[in-house]
N, C-alpha and C positions, 0 to 999 in steps of 0.2 A: 602501425598505429595500434594503440591499445585503449579500449574504453576504460575510463577510470572511475566515474561515479555519476550519480544523479543527485542534485541538490533540490531540496524543497524549501521554499521561502515560507516562513511562518511568523504570525504575530506573537504566538506563545510557544516558544521552542520546548519548554518543559511539558506542555500538554501534548505536543507532537511526539516527543520522545516517549512519554508514558503510553500513548496510544500504540506506537509501533512495538514497544517492549511487550505490551499485553498481547497484541496480535501475533507477534513472532515468538513469544515465550522465551525471550532472551533479554538480558540486561544490556543496555547500550554502552558502548565504549566511547567515551567522550575524548576524541583524539585532539581536539583543539577547541576550548570553550569560546574563542573569539568567533567561531562560525555562527554563533547566535547573533552576532552584531555586524557581520560583514556587509550587509545590504547598505549600510550607511556610507560605504565607500564607492558604491556603484553610481552611475549617472542617474540624476533625479528622474523618477518615473520609469526606470528600466525594469523594476521588479515590484510586484504588488502581492502581498499575502491574500489568501482566500479568493483569488481571482481565476484559478485554473479550472477550465471546463474542457480541456483537450487531452488530458493524460489519464491513463488507467495504469495503476501499479498492480501487477499480477504476482500473486504468491501461490505457488503450488504447495498444498498442504496434505496431511495424511487423512484428515477427517473433516470435510466441509461442514457437515451438520453439527458436529460437536463444537467446533470453533465458532460457528455462527451462533449457536445457542449460548455460548459463553459471552459473546459480544453484543447480541441484539438489543439488549435493554440500555446500552450506553453509547450507541452509535446511530447515525442516520443510515437507514437501509435504502439501497437502490433497488435491489431485488433479493428475495429469499432464495435459498438453495433450490436449484432446478437443473435438469439435464439440458445441455446446450446441443444444438444440431451437429456440432463437430466432435461430440463424444466426451466432453468434460461435464462433470457436475460442478456448478459454480454458484456462488453468492457474491453480491457486490454491496459494499458499504462505503461510507465516506470517512476520511480522516478528519481531524479537528479543523483543518483549513479547507475542507470541501473536496479534496482530490479523491477520485474513486479508487478503491482498493478491491480488486477481484481476488477472491479466495477460490481456488479451483483444484480439482483432482481429476486426472485422466481416468476414464472409466471404460470406454469402448476399446477394442483391440487396436484400432487405428490410432486413437489418442494415446494409449499406453506406448505404442511403438514410437510415436512422434516425440513424446516427452521422456522416454526411457533413458535417453542419453544425457539428459540434463540433471 
């Protein structure tokens, strides 16, 4: 078995793409424009945008402070950059649909060793 993807259900796909392009510093590659419309073919009530409170998307970044400073005026902040007990510096924000996005950088020797292979 091979993990293939994670899908995020969004009311406004363009706002979501713009958010992640800004956070990741890359332009999105629209593989299939119909992905913005596929929820219509699911069972009624099976997916609902802006209802996720159980997922955290984690992005390992080079500079938590710099990226947070770039984003902080245009996002909902969950917490500002701080050291976590497990050795990462991390900040958490929400994407346009409310999903938490953690921006982190391993700092302690143990954290660097844990994430060095990724």
